[in-house]
C-alpha positions in Angstrom: -4.8 -5.5 12.0 -3.8 -6.7 8.6 -3.5 -5.3 5.1 -4.8 -6.8 1.8 -2.9 -5.9 -1.3 -4.8 -6.0 -4.6 -3.3 -5.1 -8.0 -5.1 -1.9 -9.0 -3.2 -1.1 -12.2 -0.9 -3.0 -14.5 -0.1 -1.2 -17.7 2.8 0.0 -19.8 3.5 3.6 -19.2 2.2 5.6 -22.3 4.9 8.3 -21.7 7.9 6.0 -21.2 8.0 2.6 -23.1 10.7 1.3 -20.7 8.4 1.4 -17.7 5.3 -0.4 -16.4 2.9 1.3 -14.0 1.9 -1.0 -11.2 -0.8 0.1 -8.8 -1.5 -1.4 -5.4 -4.8 -1.0 -3.6 -4.1 -1.5 0.1 -7.1 -2.2 2.4 -6.8 -2.7 6.1 -9.2 -4.8 8.2 -11.4 -1.8 9.0 -11.9 -0.9 5.3 -9.5 2.0 5.1 -8.0 2.2 1.6 -4.6 3.5 0.2 -3.7 3.3 -3.5 -0.2 3.8 -4.6 1.3 3.6 -8.2 4.9 2.8 -9.0 6.8 2.8 -12.3 8.9 -0.3 -12.7 11.5 -0.8 -15.4 10.4 -3.4 -18.0 12.8 -6.3 -18.4 12.7 -9.3 -20.8 11.6 -12.5 -19.1 10.4 -10.7 -15.9 7.2 -12.2 -14.5 4.1 -10.3 -13.5 4.7 -11.4 -9.9 8.2 -9.8 -10.1 6.7 -6.5 -11.3 4.2 -6.5 -8.5 6.9 -7.4 -5.9 9.1 -4.6 -7.1 6.2 -2.1 -6.8 5.4 -3.4 -3.3 9.1 -3.0 -2.3 9.2 0.5 -3.8 6.0 1.5 -2.0 6.6 -0.1 1.4 7.7 3.1 3.2 4.6 4.9 1.9 2.3 2.0 2.8 3.8 1.8 6.3 3.4 5.5 6.9 -0.3 5.3 5.8 -0.9 2.2 8.0 0.7 3.7 11.1 -1.7 6.7 10.8 -4.9 4.7 10.1 -4.1 2.2 12.8 -4.7 4.9 15.4 -7.9 6.3 13.9 -11.0 5.3 15.7 -9.2 4.4 18.9 -10.4 5.7 22.3 -7.9 7.8 24.2 -7.9 7.6 28.0 -6.0 10.6 29.4 -6.0 9.2 33.0 -3.5 6.5 32.0 -2.3 7.9 28.6 -3.6 4.9 26.7 -5.3 4.0 23.4 -7.8 1.2 23.2 -10.3 -0.2 20.7 -13.1 -0.2 23.3 -15.5 2.6 24.3 
């Protein structure tokens, strides 16, 4: 299963002019969605890609926690052999 990351928000923080709010919309291959926002320090000469990469790095543990949960949802549990599968 894979995750697609789409920039959901990219604005200067109205409460703190030293920060940019970067939102990531994470969608797995089954359509489950997780949105996370991170405040990244604004720096002269920093590229948009760098802000997004910083937000991704800051959010990675939250993304991984979400993904580990949704990756089990919808699976079939077989108690006879203690296994999970995608099939019926």
